[in-house]
N, C-alpha and C positions, 0 to 999 in steps of 0.2 A: 564065188564067180572066178573063175580060172583064167590066166590070160589065153590069148591067142597063142599058138605057135605058128610063127611065119619061118618060110621057105623063100628062096630065091624065085619060086615060081608066083609064091602070094603076096611079096613081098610090096610090088606097086598098090593093088589093089587095098590090103590092108594096112598099109603105113600113108605110103604118098598121096593117095585119094581118098583116105577118111578124112571124114565131116569135121571131127575134132580133132585138138591135138594127141597126138599119140607117143607114147614113151618106150622107148624098143629097148628091153635087157636081154644083151649079149652076156650066155653065161653056159656053163657045161656042168654035166654032172657029178662030176669030181670036185668041183668046185667051191670047197665048205662056205665061204662068204656069198657065193652065190645063192646056196640054198637058204641063206639068211635073208636072202634078200625080198625074196619070194613071198613071205607074211606081210613084210613092208609095203611091196608093191600093191598088195592085194589091198592092204589095209587102204592106202593112198584112192587107190580106184574107186572103193566102197566111198569113203568120204568126199567123194567129189565125181559121182556117179550122173552119166548123160554129158560129163563135160572134159571128159579126158579117157583114153584108152590105150591098153597096156597091153602089151606082147612081148613076147619072148622069144629070143633067134640061139638056138645050140651052135657055137663057135665050133664043135667037132661035126657035125652033121651040114653047117653052111660055110665052109671055110671061104667060099667067095663073098660072102658077106662082109661075113669079118673083116675080109681085106679092103673089101669096097670104101669100109668107113674105117679103118685105120684101126680098127682095134686090136689091143696089144696086150692088155691085162681084162681080167675078167673077175667080179660084173663091170662091164659098161653101160652104163645108160645112156643112150640117145634121144634128145626129142624133136620131133618134126611139128610143125604147124605149118599148114599149107603147102606141103609137099617138099618144104626146107627144114635141115636142121635147124633147130632153133636154139637148142643147150644140150649140155653133155657132163655127164660125170661120172668117175671111176671111182672103185670103191663102195663098199656098205654103205647105202644111204637108208635113212629111215624116213619113215612116211612125211614128218612134217619138213626133212630136208627136201625130199619131191618134189613137194606143193613150193616151197619157194623157189625151186628151179626151173619147173617145169611149168607150171602155171601161169 
């Protein structure tokens, strides 16, 4: 299962209106730790299938969203529940850390 790619046009539908908590991964293709984050996010999502959703936002392609959420370092992971920010982590997180922070 691969994470959904979100843009400013799909953010509201995919994140704010989601029926389950959403973890948004702000990343970039050139970011080494971001590349390591992807398999941990996938592992986290598989372990909690149906209870959480993960999406990715490329900060180079969506600078408005990165600015809107004050993302100044990547990877930055922001959790949303019921359309509101519920948690935030900066830097590489393993699947257990993700579960502890975002569920």
